[in-house]
C-alpha positions in Angstrom: 31.9 21.9 13.2 29.5 19.6 11.3 26.2 18.5 13.2 24.5 15.5 12.4 20.8 15.7 11.7 18.7 13.2 12.4 15.6 12.1 10.9 13.3 10.0 11.8 12.9 6.7 10.2 9.7 6.3 8.4 7.3 3.0 6.9 9.0 3.3 3.6 12.6 3.0 4.7 11.5 -0.5 7.0 9.8 -1.5 3.7 13.0 -1.3 1.7 15.1 -3.1 4.0 13.1 -6.2 4.4 12.3 -9.4 2.6 9.2 -10.9 2.2 9.9 -14.3 3.0 11.0 -12.8 6.7 7.7 -10.6 6.8 5.3 -13.3 5.7 6.9 -15.2 8.7 6.5 -12.8 11.2 2.7 -12.4 9.9 2.3 -16.1 10.1 3.8 -15.7 13.9 2.3 -12.6 15.4 -1.2 -13.6 14.1 -1.5 -17.2 14.3 -1.3 -17.9 10.3 0.9 -20.5 9.7 -1.7 -22.7 7.6 -2.4 -19.4 5.2 -0.8 -21.1 2.3 -2.2 -17.6 -0.2 0.0 -15.5 2.8 3.4 -15.5 0.9 2.7 -14.4 -2.6 0.5 -12.0 -1.0 2.8 -10.3 1.1 5.3 -10.4 -2.1 3.0 -8.5 -4.5 1.9 -5.9 -1.6 5.8 -5.3 -0.5 6.4 -4.8 -4.2 3.9 -2.3 -4.4 4.9 -0.2 -1.7 8.3 -0.5 -2.8 7.1 1.5 -5.9 4.9 3.7 -4.5 6.3 7.2 -3.5 5.2 8.8 0.3 2.4 11.5 1.1 4.8 13.5 2.8 1.8 15.4 4.2 0.8 12.5 6.1 4.3 12.9 7.7 3.0 14.1 10.9 1.8 10.6 12.2 3.3 8.4 14.2 3.3 4.7 14.5 2.4 2.7 17.4 2.2 -1.0 17.7 1.6 -2.5 21.1 -0.4 -6.0 22.7 -3.3 -4.8 24.5 -4.2 -7.4 27.0 -7.7 -9.4 26.5 -11.1 -7.8 26.8 -12.7 -11.1 28.2 -11.8 -14.1 30.3 -11.5 -16.1 26.8 -10.1 -13.6 24.5 -6.2 -13.3 23.8 -4.7 -10.2 23.4 -4.4 -8.5 20.4 -2.0 -6.1 18.5 -3.1 -2.7 18.2 -1.6 -0.6 15.2 -2.0 3.0 15.4 -0.8 6.4 14.7 -0.9 9.7 16.8 -0.2 13.0 15.9 2.4 15.0 18.7 0.3 16.5 21.2 -2.7 14.6 20.4 -3.6 11.6 22.6 -6.1 10.3 19.9 -5.4 7.2 18.1 -5.9 7.1 14.3 -6.4 4.0 12.1 -5.0 3.8 8.8 -6.9 0.6 7.4 -8.4 2.3 5.0 -5.9 5.1 3.7 -4.3 4.7 0.3 -0.6 2.9 0.9 1.2 6.4 0.1 0.3 7.5 3.5 1.3 4.7 5.4 4.7 5.1 3.8 5.1 8.3 5.2 4.3 7.5 8.4 7.4 8.0 11.1 8.5 5.3 13.5 9.9 6.1 16.6 13.2 4.9 17.9 11.2 3.8 20.9 9.5 1.2 18.6 12.9 0.0 16.8 14.0 -0.4 20.2 11.4 -2.8 20.5 10.6 -4.5 17.4 13.3 -5.7 14.5 12.3 -3.6 11.2 10.6 -6.6 9.9 8.0 -7.4 12.8 6.8 -3.5 12.3 6.7 -4.3 8.6 4.5 -7.2 9.3 2.8 -5.5 11.7 1.6 -2.4 9.4 1.2 -5.0 6.4 -1.1 -7.2 8.6 -3.4 -4.2 9.4 -3.0 -2.1 6.0 -4.9 -5.0 4.2 -7.4 -5.9 6.5 -10.2 -4.7 3.9 -8.2 -6.8 0.7 -4.8 -7.0 -0.7 -4.9 -4.7 -3.6 -5.2 -0.5 -3.4 -8.3 -1.4 -5.3 -10.1 -3.3 -3.4 -9.4 -1.2 -0.2 -10.5 2.1 -2.0 -14.1 0.3 -3.3 -15.0 -0.7 0.4 -13.5 3.1 1.6 -16.0 4.2 -1.1 -19.2 1.6 -0.3 -18.5 2.6 3.5 -18.4 6.5 2.7 -21.6 5.8 0.6 -23.6 4.5 3.6 -22.8 7.1 5.7 -23.7 9.8 3.5 -27.2 7.5 3.2 -27.3 7.6 7.1 -26.4 11.0 6.9 -29.1 12.0 4.7 -31.9 10.0 6.4 -32.5 7.2 3.7 -31.0 4.4 5.2 -33.3 2.0 6.8 -31.6 1.3 10.4 -32.6 -1.8 12.4 -32.5 -0.7 16.3 -29.8 -2.4 17.6 -32.8 -4.1 20.6 -34.2 -5.9 17.9 -30.7 -7.1 16.1 -29.7 -8.2 19.8 -33.6 -10.3 20.3 -32.8 -11.7 16.9 -29.5 -13.1 17.7 -30.3 -13.7 21.1 -27.7 -11.7 22.7 -29.7 -10.6 25.5 
């Protein structure tokens, strides 16, 4: 008797199945970017790079979650939350500063595939993973700058401004 073993889909599996033009259209629709002229070229470049990379399977323990969250204020719109979770861990993990090889290994649950198309899932992930830049180098540079800032704060070498002062200067209170 043969037993069919079902493996969970990864983001890389979906990236290999979608077309750049369709992902661009989905980003434009989902994130109201219809007037963004540079978007098609940027998305095509990102997908080309993602297809070239090998997933970091040490990150396969993360599962993708995408949901539309309600507005936080009366005049706000809802927003898409794209995050990852580990099984048995209620914590949400952001991957926007992670190397793209880690993104590619993220597991996509069947429940998400039942709610969204592969194109929409890839569109959400591309939008999230490029928040700090459309190349891995730009994202790594921002991550390094952020880590340097954290180190400076931890070592007590940073000049910090109390939040009350900032709010007063910006007339937020």
